[in-house]
PDB file of N, CA, C and O in Angstrom:
ATOM      1  N   MET A   1       0.811  -1.108  -0.130  1.00  0.00           N
ATOM      2  CA  MET A   1      -0.100  -0.173  -0.027  1.00  0.00           C
ATOM      3  C   MET A   1       1.030   1.307   0.092  1.00  0.00           C
ATOM      4  O   MET A   1       1.990   1.421   0.855  1.00  0.00           O
ATOM      5  N   ILE A   2       0.616   2.141  -0.748  1.00  0.00           N
ATOM      6  CA  ILE A   2       1.452   3.464  -0.800  1.00  0.00           C
ATOM      7  C   ILE A   2       0.690   4.351   0.252  1.00  0.00           C
ATOM      8  O   ILE A   2      -0.474   4.317   0.652  1.00  0.00           O
ATOM      9  N   SER A   3       1.780   5.172   0.564  1.00  0.00           N
ATOM     10  CA  SER A   3       1.471   6.160   1.824  1.00  0.00           C
ATOM     11  C   SER A   3       1.078   7.318   1.086  1.00  0.00           C
ATOM     12  O   SER A   3       1.561   7.586  -0.014  1.00  0.00           O
ATOM     13  N   ILE A   4       0.022   8.166   1.790  1.00  0.00           N
ATOM     14  CA  ILE A   4      -0.572   9.441   1.106  1.00  0.00           C
ATOM     15  C   ILE A   4      -0.207  10.479   1.998  1.00  0.00           C
ATOM     16  O   ILE A   4      -0.176  10.185   3.193  1.00  0.00           O
ATOM     17  N   LYS A   5       0.045  11.509   1.693  1.00  0.00           N
ATOM     18  CA  LYS A   5       0.409  12.941   2.161  1.00  0.00           C
ATOM     19  C   LYS A   5      -0.407  14.116   1.463  1.00  0.00           C
ATOM     20  O   LYS A   5      -0.839  14.009   0.315  1.00  0.00           O
ATOM     21  N   LYS A   6      -0.549  15.033   2.107  1.00  0.00           N
ATOM     22  CA  LYS A   6      -1.526  15.988   1.576  1.00  0.00           C
ATOM     23  C   LYS A   6      -0.637  16.732   0.361  1.00  0.00           C
ATOM     24  O   LYS A   6       0.514  17.156   0.467  1.00  0.00           O
ATOM     25  N   PRO A   7      -1.469  16.768  -0.779  1.00  0.00           N
ATOM     26  CA  PRO A   7      -1.008  17.346  -2.093  1.00  0.00           C
ATOM     27  C   PRO A   7      -0.717  18.910  -1.922  1.00  0.00           C
ATOM     28  O   PRO A   7      -1.466  19.660  -1.296  1.00  0.00           O
ATOM     29  N   GLN A   8       0.334  19.266  -2.486  1.00  0.00           N
ATOM     30  CA  GLN A   8       0.654  20.537  -2.297  1.00  0.00           C
ATOM     31  C   GLN A   8       0.276  21.425  -3.614  1.00  0.00           C
ATOM     32  O   GLN A   8       0.514  22.633  -3.629  1.00  0.00           O
ATOM     33  N   ASN A   9      -0.266  20.822  -4.603  1.00  0.00           N
ATOM     34  CA  ASN A   9      -0.667  21.244  -5.815  1.00  0.00           C
ATOM     35  C   ASN A   9      -1.711  20.409  -6.334  1.00  0.00           C
ATOM     36  O   ASN A   9      -2.010  19.353  -5.776  1.00  0.00           O
ATOM     37  N   ARG A  10      -2.427  20.927  -7.632  1.00  0.00           N
ATOM     38  CA  ARG A  10      -3.414  20.162  -8.520  1.00  0.00           C
ATOM     39  C   ARG A  10      -2.552  18.849  -9.196  1.00  0.00           C
ATOM     40  O   ARG A  10      -3.094  17.761  -9.384  1.00  0.00           O
ATOM     41  N   THR A  11      -1.453  19.062  -9.453  1.00  0.00           N
ATOM     42  CA  THR A  11      -0.733  18.096 -10.082  1.00  0.00           C
ATOM     43  C   THR A  11      -0.427  16.840  -9.255  1.00  0.00           C
ATOM     44  O   THR A  11      -0.463  15.685  -9.679  1.00  0.00           O
ATOM     45  N   GLU A  12      -0.119  17.238  -8.012  1.00  0.00           N
ATOM     46  CA  GLU A  12       0.139  16.098  -7.011  1.00  0.00           C
ATOM     47  C   GLU A  12      -0.933  15.706  -6.575  1.00  0.00           C
ATOM     48  O   GLU A  12      -0.836  14.575  -6.098  1.00  0.00           O
ATOM     49  N   ALA A  13      -2.150  16.232  -6.510  1.00  0.00           N
ATOM     50  CA  ALA A  13      -3.358  15.549  -6.024  1.00  0.00           C
ATOM     51  C   ALA A  13      -3.901  14.560  -7.163  1.00  0.00           C
ATOM     52  O   ALA A  13      -4.327  13.439  -6.884  1.00  0.00           O
ATOM     53  N   ALA A  14      -3.849  15.098  -8.550  1.00  0.00           N
ATOM     54  CA  ALA A  14      -3.882  14.039  -9.621  1.00  0.00           C
ATOM     55  C   ALA A  14      -3.317  13.266  -9.641  1.00  0.00           C
ATOM     56  O   ALA A  14      -3.897  12.255 -10.036  1.00  0.00           O
ATOM     57  N   ASN A  15      -1.976  13.115  -9.301  1.00  0.00           N
ATOM     58  CA  ASN A  15      -0.979  12.086  -9.335  1.00  0.00           C
ATOM     59  C   ASN A  15      -1.291  11.025  -8.316  1.00  0.00           C
ATOM     60  O   ASN A  15      -1.214   9.842  -8.648  1.00  0.00           O
ATOM     61  N   THR A  16      -1.655  11.389  -7.036  1.00  0.00           N
ATOM     62  CA  THR A  16      -2.113  10.542  -5.816  1.00  0.00           C
ATOM     63  C   THR A  16      -3.482   9.729  -6.290  1.00  0.00           C
ATOM     64  O   THR A  16      -3.561   8.525  -6.046  1.00  0.00           O
ATOM     65  N   ILE A  17      -4.458  10.359  -6.911  1.00  0.00           N
ATOM     66  CA  ILE A  17      -5.490   9.827  -7.235  1.00  0.00           C
ATOM     67  C   ILE A  17      -5.010   8.668  -8.291  1.00  0.00           C
ATOM     68  O   ILE A  17      -5.378   7.508  -8.102  1.00  0.00           O
ATOM     69  N   PHE A  18      -4.313   8.955  -9.225  1.00  0.00           N
ATOM     70  CA  PHE A  18      -3.737   8.026 -10.341  1.00  0.00           C
ATOM     71  C   PHE A  18      -3.088   7.100  -9.751  1.00  0.00           C
ATOM     72  O   PHE A  18      -3.509   5.978 -10.031  1.00  0.00           O
ATOM     73  N   LYS A  19      -2.097   7.136  -8.936  1.00  0.00           N
ATOM     74  CA  LYS A  19      -1.448   6.151  -8.347  1.00  0.00           C
ATOM     75  C   LYS A  19      -2.327   5.028  -7.555  1.00  0.00           C
ATOM     76  O   LYS A  19      -2.112   3.821  -7.666  1.00  0.00           O
ATOM     77  N   LEU A  20      -3.293   5.568  -6.786  1.00  0.00           N
ATOM     78  CA  LEU A  20      -4.153   4.659  -5.927  1.00  0.00           C
ATOM     79  C   LEU A  20      -5.066   3.830  -7.148  1.00  0.00           C
ATOM     80  O   LEU A  20      -5.063   2.599  -7.148  1.00  0.00           O
ATOM     81  N   LEU A  21      -5.706   4.470  -8.001  1.00  0.00           N
ATOM     82  CA  LEU A  21      -6.495   3.756  -8.952  1.00  0.00           C
ATOM     83  C   LEU A  21      -5.223   2.741  -9.707  1.00  0.00           C
ATOM     84  O   LEU A  21      -5.488   1.541  -9.785  1.00  0.00           O
ATOM     85  N   LYS A  22      -4.191   3.104 -10.122  1.00  0.00           N
ATOM     86  CA  LYS A  22      -3.307   2.113 -10.818  1.00  0.00           C
ATOM     87  C   LYS A  22      -3.036   0.854  -9.775  1.00  0.00           C
ATOM     88  O   LYS A  22      -3.028  -0.335 -10.094  1.00  0.00           O
ATOM     89  N   GLU A  23      -2.826   1.373  -8.517  1.00  0.00           N
ATOM     90  CA  GLU A  23      -2.620   0.006  -7.620  1.00  0.00           C
ATOM     91  C   GLU A  23      -3.853  -0.907  -7.366  1.00  0.00           C
ATOM     92  O   GLU A  23      -3.731  -2.090  -7.049  1.00  0.00           O
ATOM     93  N   PHE A  24      -4.881  -0.367  -7.504  1.00  0.00           N
ATOM     94  CA  PHE A  24      -6.261  -1.013  -7.296  1.00  0.00           C
ATOM     95  C   PHE A  24      -6.474  -1.721  -8.707  1.00  0.00           C
ATOM     96  O   PHE A  24      -6.836  -2.893  -8.610  1.00  0.00           O
ATOM     97  N   TRP A  25      -6.344  -1.310  -9.788  1.00  0.00           N
ATOM     98  CA  TRP A  25      -6.561  -1.733 -11.157  1.00  0.00           C
ATOM     99  C   TRP A  25      -5.494  -2.513 -11.840  1.00  0.00           C
ATOM    100  O   TRP A  25      -5.801  -3.435 -12.595  1.00  0.00           O
ATOM    101  N   GLY A  26      -4.290  -2.198 -11.618  1.00  0.00           N
ATOM    102  CA  GLY A  26      -3.130  -2.642 -12.081  1.00  0.00           C
ATOM    103  C   GLY A  26      -2.679  -1.720 -13.336  1.00  0.00           C
ATOM    104  O   GLY A  26      -3.269  -0.674 -13.605  1.00  0.00           O
ATOM    105  N   ASP A  27      -1.536  -2.227 -14.104  1.00  0.00           N
ATOM    106  CA  ASP A  27      -1.098  -1.487 -15.155  1.00  0.00           C
ATOM    107  C   ASP A  27      -1.912  -1.346 -16.415  1.00  0.00           C
ATOM    108  O   ASP A  27      -1.605  -0.488 -17.242  1.00  0.00           O
ATOM    109  N   CYS A  28      -2.875  -2.105 -16.584  1.00  0.00           N
ATOM    110  CA  CYS A  28      -3.775  -2.278 -17.872  1.00  0.00           C
ATOM    111  C   CYS A  28      -4.992  -1.381 -17.749  1.00  0.00           C
ATOM    112  O   CYS A  28      -6.054  -1.671 -18.298  1.00  0.00           O
ATOM    113  N   VAL A  29      -4.824  -0.305 -17.034  1.00  0.00           N
ATOM    114  CA  VAL A  29      -6.037   0.752 -17.138  1.00  0.00           C
ATOM    115  C   VAL A  29      -5.607   2.119 -17.383  1.00  0.00           C
ATOM    116  O   VAL A  29      -4.471   2.482 -17.077  1.00  0.00           O
ATOM    117  N   SER A  30      -6.541   2.972 -17.970  1.00  0.00           N
ATOM    118  CA  SER A  30      -6.269   4.201 -18.132  1.00  0.00           C
ATOM    119  C   SER A  30      -7.278   4.902 -17.599  1.00  0.00           C
ATOM    120  O   SER A  30      -8.427   4.535 -17.844  1.00  0.00           O
ATOM    121  N   VAL A  31      -7.056   5.981 -16.815  1.00  0.00           N
ATOM    122  CA  VAL A  31      -7.597   6.940 -15.763  1.00  0.00           C
ATOM    123  C   VAL A  31      -8.225   8.245 -16.384  1.00  0.00           C
ATOM    124  O   VAL A  31      -7.404   8.815 -17.102  1.00  0.00           O
ATOM    125  N   LYS A  32      -9.309   8.811 -16.323  1.00  0.00           N
ATOM    126  CA  LYS A  32      -9.586  10.095 -16.668  1.00  0.00           C
ATOM    127  C   LYS A  32     -10.073  10.631 -15.186  1.00  0.00           C
ATOM    128  O   LYS A  32     -10.697   9.853 -14.464  1.00  0.00           O
ATOM    129  N   ILE A  33      -9.822  11.781 -14.806  1.00  0.00           N
ATOM    130  CA  ILE A  33     -10.105  12.403 -13.625  1.00  0.00           C
ATOM    131  C   ILE A  33     -11.035  13.634 -14.065  1.00  0.00           C
ATOM    132  O   ILE A  33     -10.717  14.451 -14.930  1.00  0.00           O
ATOM    133  N   PHE A  34     -12.218  13.643 -13.349  1.00  0.00           N
ATOM    134  CA  PHE A  34     -13.012  14.852 -13.522  1.00  0.00           C
ATOM    135  C   PHE A  34     -13.267  15.450 -12.379  1.00  0.00           C
ATOM    136  O   PHE A  34     -13.486  14.674 -11.448  1.00  0.00           O
ATOM    137  N   THR A  35     -13.325  16.949 -12.063  1.00  0.00           N
ATOM    138  CA  THR A  35     -13.541  17.533 -10.939  1.00  0.00           C
ATOM    139  C   THR A  35     -14.184  18.880 -11.319  1.00  0.00           C
ATOM    140  O   THR A  35     -13.881  19.483 -12.348  1.00  0.00           O
ATOM    141  N   ASN A  36     -15.119  19.325 -10.397  1.00  0.00           N
ATOM    142  CA  ASN A  36     -16.193  20.383 -10.125  1.00  0.00           C
ATOM    143  C   ASN A  36     -16.428  20.706  -8.882  1.00  0.00           C
ATOM    144  O   ASN A  36     -15.865  20.088  -7.978  1.00  0.00           O
ATOM    145  N   SER A  37     -17.290  21.720  -8.630  1.00  0.00           N
ATOM    146  CA  SER A  37     -17.759  22.149  -7.412  1.00  0.00           C
ATOM    147  C   SER A  37     -18.362  21.372  -6.524  1.00  0.00           C
ATOM    148  O   SER A  37     -18.539  21.702  -5.351  1.00  0.00           O
ATOM    149  N   THR A  38     -18.805  20.016  -7.155  1.00  0.00           N
ATOM    150  CA  THR A  38     -19.485  19.007  -6.336  1.00  0.00           C
ATOM    151  C   THR A  38     -18.547  18.001  -5.880  1.00  0.00           C
ATOM    152  O   THR A  38     -18.875  17.251  -4.961  1.00  0.00           O
ATOM    153  N   GLY A  39     -17.304  17.905  -6.486  1.00  0.00           N
ATOM    154  CA  GLY A  39     -16.589  16.926  -6.158  1.00  0.00           C
ATOM    155  C   GLY A  39     -15.601  16.287  -7.130  1.00  0.00           C
ATOM    156  O   GLY A  39     -15.254  16.926  -8.123  1.00  0.00           O
ATOM    157  N   ILE A  40     -15.098  14.985  -6.884  1.00  0.00           N
ATOM    158  CA  ILE A  40     -14.266  14.622  -7.970  1.00  0.00           C
ATOM    159  C   ILE A  40     -14.897  13.104  -8.427  1.00  0.00           C
ATOM    160  O   ILE A  40     -15.424  12.338  -7.620  1.00  0.00           O
ATOM    161  N   ASP A  41     -14.743  12.829  -9.845  1.00  0.00           N
ATOM    162  CA  ASP A  41     -15.304  11.655 -10.339  1.00  0.00           C
ATOM    163  C   ASP A  41     -14.179  11.208 -11.175  1.00  0.00           C
ATOM    164  O   ASP A  41     -13.218  11.899 -11.513  1.00  0.00           O
ATOM    165  N   PHE A  42     -14.427   9.844 -11.505  1.00  0.00           N
ATOM    166  CA  PHE A  42     -13.179   9.292 -12.410  1.00  0.00           C
ATOM    167  C   PHE A  42     -13.791   8.249 -13.068  1.00  0.00           C
ATOM    168  O   PHE A  42     -14.709   7.604 -12.563  1.00  0.00           O
ATOM    169  N   GLU A  43     -13.214   7.986 -14.465  1.00  0.00           N
ATOM    170  CA  GLU A  43     -13.612   6.855 -15.136  1.00  0.00           C
ATOM    171  C   GLU A  43     -12.189   6.090 -15.599  1.00  0.00           C
ATOM    172  O   GLU A  43     -11.119   6.603 -15.928  1.00  0.00           O
ATOM    173  N   THR A  44     -12.483   5.001 -15.525  1.00  0.00           N
ATOM    174  CA  THR A  44     -11.359   4.038 -15.951  1.00  0.00           C
ATOM    175  C   THR A  44     -11.568   3.063 -17.142  1.00  0.00           C
ATOM    176  O   THR A  44     -12.643   2.463 -17.159  1.00  0.00           O
ATOM    177  N   ARG A  45     -10.795   2.860 -18.008  1.00  0.00           N
ATOM    178  CA  ARG A  45     -10.780   1.830 -18.920  1.00  0.00           C
ATOM    179  C   ARG A  45      -9.340   1.028 -19.399  1.00  0.00           C
ATOM    180  O   ARG A  45      -8.157   1.356 -19.488  1.00  0.00           O
ATOM    181  N   GLU A  46     -10.114  -0.178 -19.646  1.00  0.00           N
ATOM    182  CA  GLU A  46      -8.810  -1.364 -19.619  1.00  0.00           C
ATOM    183  C   GLU A  46      -7.901  -1.091 -20.899  1.00  0.00           C
ATOM    184  O   GLU A  46      -8.322  -1.472 -21.991  1.00  0.00           O
ATOM    185  N   LYS A  47      -6.817  -0.525 -20.817  1.00  0.00           N
ATOM    186  CA  LYS A  47      -5.889  -0.504 -21.846  1.00  0.00           C
ATOM    187  C   LYS A  47      -4.450  -0.005 -21.106  1.00  0.00           C
ATOM    188  O   LYS A  47      -4.418   0.637 -20.056  1.00  0.00           O
ATOM    189  N   PRO A  48      -3.313  -0.422 -21.850  1.00  0.00           N
ATOM    190  CA  PRO A  48      -1.975  -0.010 -21.330  1.00  0.00           C
ATOM    191  C   PRO A  48      -1.674   1.466 -21.063  1.00  0.00           C
ATOM    192  O   PRO A  48      -2.014   2.396 -21.795  1.00  0.00           O
ATOM    193  N   PHE A  49      -0.961   1.562 -19.866  1.00  0.00           N
ATOM    194  CA  PHE A  49      -0.706   3.049 -19.899  1.00  0.00           C
ATOM    195  C   PHE A  49       0.456   3.541 -20.712  1.00  0.00           C
ATOM    196  O   PHE A  49       1.317   2.753 -21.103  1.00  0.00           O
ATOM    197  N   THR A  50       0.499   4.770 -20.965  1.00  0.00           N
ATOM    198  CA  THR A  50       1.632   5.206 -21.824  1.00  0.00           C
ATOM    199  C   THR A  50       2.461   6.077 -20.815  1.00  0.00           C
ATOM    200  O   THR A  50       2.076   7.108 -20.264  1.00  0.00           O
ATOM    201  N   ILE A  51       3.710   5.439 -20.682  1.00  0.00           N
ATOM    202  CA  ILE A  51       4.809   5.944 -19.863  1.00  0.00           C
ATOM    203  C   ILE A  51       5.138   7.472 -20.337  1.00  0.00           C
ATOM    204  O   ILE A  51       5.158   7.784 -21.527  1.00  0.00           O
ATOM    205  N   ASP A  52       5.390   8.378 -19.287  1.00  0.00           N
ATOM    206  CA  ASP A  52       5.830   9.695 -19.616  1.00  0.00           C
ATOM    207  C   ASP A  52       4.691  10.547 -20.328  1.00  0.00           C
ATOM    208  O   ASP A  52       5.067  11.562 -20.915  1.00  0.00           O
ATOM    209  N   TYR A  53       3.381  10.247 -20.335  1.00  0.00           N
ATOM    210  CA  TYR A  53       2.270  11.142 -20.577  1.00  0.00           C
ATOM    211  C   TYR A  53       1.564  11.573 -19.478  1.00  0.00           C
ATOM    212  O   TYR A  53       1.503  10.948 -18.420  1.00  0.00           O
ATOM    213  N   SER A  54       0.955  12.770 -19.733  1.00  0.00           N
ATOM    214  CA  SER A  54       0.242  13.327 -18.639  1.00  0.00           C
ATOM    215  C   SER A  54      -1.334  12.761 -18.401  1.00  0.00           C
ATOM    216  O   SER A  54      -1.949  12.212 -19.315  1.00  0.00           O
ATOM    217  N   MET A  55      -1.836  12.940 -17.222  1.00  0.00           N
ATOM    218  CA  MET A  55      -3.128  12.763 -17.143  1.00  0.00           C
ATOM    219  C   MET A  55      -4.042  13.509 -17.723  1.00  0.00           C
ATOM    220  O   MET A  55      -5.109  12.984 -18.043  1.00  0.00           O
ATOM    221  N   ARG A  56      -3.806  14.879 -17.973  1.00  0.00           N
ATOM    222  CA  ARG A  56      -4.725  15.923 -18.581  1.00  0.00           C
ATOM    223  C   ARG A  56      -5.086  15.651 -20.091  1.00  0.00           C
ATOM    224  O   ARG A  56      -4.231  15.283 -20.896  1.00  0.00           O
ATOM    225  N   THR A  57      -6.252  15.831 -20.383  1.00  0.00           N
ATOM    226  CA  THR A  57      -6.629  15.510 -21.736  1.00  0.00           C
ATOM    227  C   THR A  57      -7.342  16.906 -22.566  1.00  0.00           C
ATOM    228  O   THR A  57      -8.051  17.712 -21.963  1.00  0.00           O
ATOM    229  N   ILE A  58      -7.068  17.001 -23.800  1.00  0.00           N
ATOM    230  CA  ILE A  58      -8.064  17.977 -24.351  1.00  0.00           C
ATOM    231  C   ILE A  58      -8.834  17.336 -25.661  1.00  0.00           C
ATOM    232  O   ILE A  58      -8.244  17.004 -26.689  1.00  0.00           O
ATOM    233  N   ASN A  59     -10.103  17.232 -25.470  1.00  0.00           N
ATOM    234  CA  ASN A  59     -10.990  16.509 -26.452  1.00  0.00           C
ATOM    235  C   ASN A  59     -10.400  14.855 -26.722  1.00  0.00           C
ATOM    236  O   ASN A  59     -10.318  14.348 -27.841  1.00  0.00           O
ATOM    237  N   GLY A  60     -10.062  14.242 -25.564  1.00  0.00           N
ATOM    238  CA  GLY A  60      -9.838  12.899 -25.331  1.00  0.00           C
ATOM    239  C   GLY A  60      -8.469  12.606 -25.652  1.00  0.00           C
ATOM    240  O   GLY A  60      -8.107  11.433 -25.564  1.00  0.00           O
ATOM    241  N   ASN A  61      -7.556  13.592 -26.054  1.00  0.00           N
ATOM    242  CA  ASN A  61      -6.209  13.071 -26.474  1.00  0.00           C
ATOM    243  C   ASN A  61      -5.458  13.317 -25.623  1.00  0.00           C
ATOM    244  O   ASN A  61      -5.571  14.329 -24.930  1.00  0.00           O
ATOM    245  N   TRP A  62      -4.289  12.233 -25.445  1.00  0.00           N
ATOM    246  CA  TRP A  62      -3.283  12.546 -24.045  1.00  0.00           C
ATOM    247  C   TRP A  62      -2.357  13.392 -24.662  1.00  0.00           C
ATOM    248  O   TRP A  62      -2.005  13.315 -25.839  1.00  0.00           O
ATOM    249  N   LEU A  63      -1.910  14.339 -23.691  1.00  0.00           N
ATOM    250  CA  LEU A  63      -0.833  15.334 -24.104  1.00  0.00           C
ATOM    251  C   LEU A  63       0.342  14.810 -23.262  1.00  0.00           C
ATOM    252  O   LEU A  63       0.185  14.124 -22.252  1.00  0.00           O
ATOM    253  N   PRO A  64       1.681  15.237 -23.822  1.00  0.00           N
ATOM    254  CA  PRO A  64       2.883  15.113 -23.222  1.00  0.00           C
ATOM    255  C   PRO A  64       3.043  15.592 -21.901  1.00  0.00           C
ATOM    256  O   PRO A  64       2.480  16.661 -21.664  1.00  0.00           O
ATOM    257  N   ARG A  65       3.698  15.040 -20.952  1.00  0.00           N
ATOM    258  CA  ARG A  65       3.967  15.554 -19.812  1.00  0.00           C
ATOM    259  C   ARG A  65       5.209  16.636 -20.006  1.00  0.00           C
ATOM    260  O   ARG A  65       6.097  16.392 -20.823  1.00  0.00           O
ATOM    261  N   LYS A  66       5.218  17.735 -19.279  1.00  0.00           N
ATOM    262  CA  LYS A  66       5.992  18.824 -19.520  1.00  0.00           C
ATOM    263  C   LYS A  66       6.561  18.756 -17.979  1.00  0.00           C
ATOM    264  O   LYS A  66       5.800  18.528 -17.038  1.00  0.00           O
ATOM    265  N   ASP A  67       8.075  18.991 -17.796  1.00  0.00           N
ATOM    266  CA  ASP A  67       8.696  19.062 -16.407  1.00  0.00           C
ATOM    267  C   ASP A  67       8.283  20.312 -15.797  1.00  0.00           C
ATOM    268  O   ASP A  67       8.540  21.418 -16.272  1.00  0.00           O
ATOM    269  N   GLY A  68       7.548  20.071 -14.586  1.00  0.00           N
ATOM    270  CA  GLY A  68       7.474  21.131 -13.778  1.00  0.00           C
ATOM    271  C   GLY A  68       5.922  21.540 -14.248  1.00  0.00           C
ATOM    272  O   GLY A  68       5.730  22.749 -14.120  1.00  0.00           O
ATOM    273  N   ASP A  69       4.981  20.934 -14.671  1.00  0.00           N
ATOM    274  CA  ASP A  69       3.669  20.924 -14.919  1.00  0.00           C
ATOM    275  C   ASP A  69       2.922  20.851 -13.603  1.00  0.00           C
ATOM    276  O   ASP A  69       3.068  19.944 -12.783  1.00  0.00           O
ATOM    277  N   THR A  70       2.130  21.859 -13.478  1.00  0.00           N
ATOM    278  CA  THR A  70       1.456  22.250 -12.151  1.00  0.00           C
ATOM    279  C   THR A  70       0.022  22.302 -12.621  1.00  0.00           C
ATOM    280  O   THR A  70      -0.877  22.592 -11.832  1.00  0.00           O
TER     281      THR A  70
END
């Protein structure tokens, strides 16, 4: 089990959720996280992760991760 600390920014929060979902479902899942004023929702799809890609999407397309992205 991974330890959880309070996230310092949005990227850390999303990465924590991502790690928890990956630990539960395994490596063959894609995760989409939605947030709004009422809370957090997520969608999972079974497919391989792409290493070094961000969780952020625009029109459903994966965007490359940028160093220092917050």
